[in-house]
GUMI-520317 format. One record per residue (C-alpha): x, y, z; residue in three letters; residue number from 1. Coordinates in nm, 3 decimals. Last residue first. Example, Ala and Ser with C-alpha at 12.3 -4.5 7.8 and 13.67 -1.06 7.14 Angstrom:
<rs>
1.367; -0.106; 0.714; ser; 2
1.230; -0.450; 0.780; ala; 1
</rs>
This chain:
<rs>
-2.737; 3.522; 8.170; leu; 135
-2.833; 3.168; 8.218; tyr; 134
-2.881; 2.956; 7.903; lys; 133
-3.098; 2.663; 7.849; gln; 132
-3.149; 2.395; 7.593; met; 131
-3.390; 2.163; 7.453; gly; 130
-3.418; 1.867; 7.227; ala; 129
-3.412; 1.513; 7.394; ala; 128
-3.107; 1.312; 7.449; asp; 127
-3.144; 1.286; 7.836; ala; 126
-3.505; 1.184; 7.772; pro; 125
-3.756; 1.452; 7.899; arg; 124
-3.923; 1.359; 8.252; ala; 123
-4.296; 1.289; 8.216; glu; 122
-4.595; 1.477; 8.356; phe; 121
-4.900; 1.271; 8.423; gly; 120
-5.027; 1.439; 8.749; phe; 119
-4.856; 1.193; 8.993; lys; 118
-4.536; 1.257; 8.755; lys; 117
-4.530; 1.598; 8.873; tyr; 116
-4.472; 1.505; 9.246; phe; 115
-4.216; 1.262; 9.149; asp; 114
-4.008; 1.520; 8.978; met; 113
-3.974; 1.711; 9.315; lys; 112
-3.650; 1.627; 9.411; gly; 111
-3.441; 1.902; 9.247; lys; 110
-3.704; 2.175; 9.132; ala; 109
-3.897; 2.089; 8.811; ser; 108
-3.901; 2.264; 8.501; thr; 107
-4.244; 2.287; 8.330; leu; 106
-4.388; 2.232; 7.992; his; 105
-4.755; 2.191; 7.904; ile; 104
-4.918; 2.052; 7.581; gln; 103
-5.248; 2.072; 7.397; lys; 102
-5.389; 2.404; 7.509; met; 101
-5.758; 2.404; 7.435; gly; 100
-5.824; 2.712; 7.700; asp; 99
-6.040; 2.481; 7.927; gln; 98
-5.736; 2.223; 7.915; arg; 97
-5.485; 2.471; 8.008; cys; 96
-5.707; 2.623; 8.292; lys; 95
-5.759; 2.254; 8.407; glu; 94
-5.389; 2.187; 8.446; ile; 93
-5.327; 2.525; 8.633; leu; 92
-5.620; 2.433; 8.867; glu; 91
-5.482; 2.093; 8.942; thr; 90
-5.139; 2.234; 8.990; leu; 89
-5.256; 2.455; 9.272; ile; 88
-5.478; 2.190; 9.432; glu; 87
-5.170; 1.946; 9.430; ser; 86
-4.944; 2.210; 9.569; gly; 85
-5.187; 2.261; 9.859; ile; 84
-5.233; 1.913; 9.933; gly; 83
-5.110; 1.922; 10.289; gln; 82
-4.733; 1.796; 10.254; gln; 81
-4.604; 2.158; 10.247; gln; 80
-4.758; 2.440; 10.467; tyr; 79
-4.469; 2.536; 10.691; asp; 78
-4.226; 2.504; 10.384; pro; 77
-4.446; 2.773; 10.177; his; 76
-4.552; 2.624; 9.887; val; 75
-4.423; 2.719; 9.546; ile; 74
-4.498; 2.638; 9.182; met; 73
-4.320; 2.926; 9.004; asp; 72
-4.371; 2.809; 8.676; gly; 71
-4.579; 2.632; 8.444; ile; 70
-4.513; 2.676; 8.077; leu; 69
-4.734; 2.678; 7.769; thr; 68
-4.656; 2.746; 7.412; gln; 67
-4.955; 2.622; 7.219; tyr; 66
-5.245; 2.871; 7.202; val; 65
-5.259; 3.118; 7.484; gly; 64
-4.916; 3.251; 7.441; asp; 63
-4.833; 3.110; 7.777; ser; 62
-4.679; 3.160; 8.111; ile; 61
-4.887; 2.981; 8.381; ile; 60
-4.862; 3.026; 8.721; arg; 59
-4.840; 2.853; 9.047; gly; 58
-4.863; 2.999; 9.420; thr; 57
-4.835; 2.917; 9.777; gly; 56
-4.861; 3.037; 10.137; ile; 55
-4.974; 3.391; 10.091; leu; 54
-5.091; 3.496; 10.447; lys; 53
-5.423; 3.691; 10.468; leu; 52
-5.602; 3.372; 10.643; gly; 51
-5.421; 3.076; 10.490; ser; 50
-5.389; 3.201; 10.117; tyr; 49
-5.324; 3.005; 9.809; ala; 48
-5.245; 3.182; 9.476; cys; 47
-5.323; 3.051; 9.122; val; 46
-5.208; 3.241; 8.852; ile; 45
-5.307; 3.269; 8.465; phe; 44
-5.126; 3.394; 8.162; tyr; 43
-4.858; 3.581; 8.372; ser; 42
-4.730; 3.916; 8.303; asn; 41
-4.817; 4.031; 8.657; asn; 40
-4.604; 3.772; 8.799; val; 39
-4.286; 3.868; 8.611; ala; 38
-4.343; 4.267; 8.703; lys; 37
-4.407; 4.144; 9.070; ala; 36
-4.085; 3.961; 9.062; leu; 35
-3.889; 4.250; 8.924; glu; 34
-4.043; 4.485; 9.177; asp; 33
-3.956; 4.243; 9.496; ala; 32
-3.599; 4.246; 9.358; thr; 31
-3.460; 3.938; 9.191; phe; 30
-3.101; 3.832; 9.325; gly; 29
-3.070; 3.532; 9.078; tyr; 28
-2.853; 3.271; 9.237; lys; 27
-2.967; 3.328; 9.615; val; 26
-3.314; 3.407; 9.484; asn; 25
-3.373; 3.046; 9.424; trp; 24
-3.368; 2.974; 9.813; gly; 23
-3.727; 2.874; 9.790; thr; 22
-3.854; 3.058; 10.111; thr; 21
-3.743; 3.391; 9.929; glu; 20
-4.012; 3.336; 9.657; phe; 19
-4.296; 3.346; 9.956; leu; 18
-4.127; 3.652; 10.073; glu; 17
-4.144; 3.818; 9.714; phe; 16
-4.497; 3.712; 9.672; phe; 15
-4.606; 3.869; 10.006; ala; 14
-4.421; 4.196; 9.930; lys; 13
-4.552; 4.202; 9.560; lys; 12
-4.905; 4.162; 9.687; asp; 11
-5.047; 3.869; 9.476; pro; 10
-5.154; 3.844; 9.126; ser; 9
-5.519; 3.724; 9.082; phe; 8
-5.682; 3.371; 9.074; asn; 7
-5.764; 3.293; 9.408; glu; 6
-5.737; 2.998; 9.633; tyr; 5
-5.836; 2.985; 10.005; arg; 4
-5.704; 2.726; 10.260; ile; 3
-5.925; 2.677; 10.564; ala; 2
-5.761; 2.744; 10.902; met; 1
</rs>
């Protein structure tokens, strides 16, 4: 079946189910409503569908000028290694280019840095500025 790409927020139940495949929610415990709120506040989103099934996402969180973060790059495990993540990321990068953004930040899931390097992303040096705090 052909994969279809859309630029609108997915159904909250479908996104929640896809998010759950990552294992990230073990730490965070987000509800479907909380994730829907986050997704609906995105600057731009790309969703991949196989038929009616949501199988991939990626989104931009941005002020539309220079603070730009790619998040929630997810491809359902049953659909990985088929170019879906590459298509999603390509569309996200192109949106940033079209809107004149000069820099994109992202955090990479463990073991996925090589995927992003193929698109020109570079790992921050260990001594680079940047911090995080989990609440």
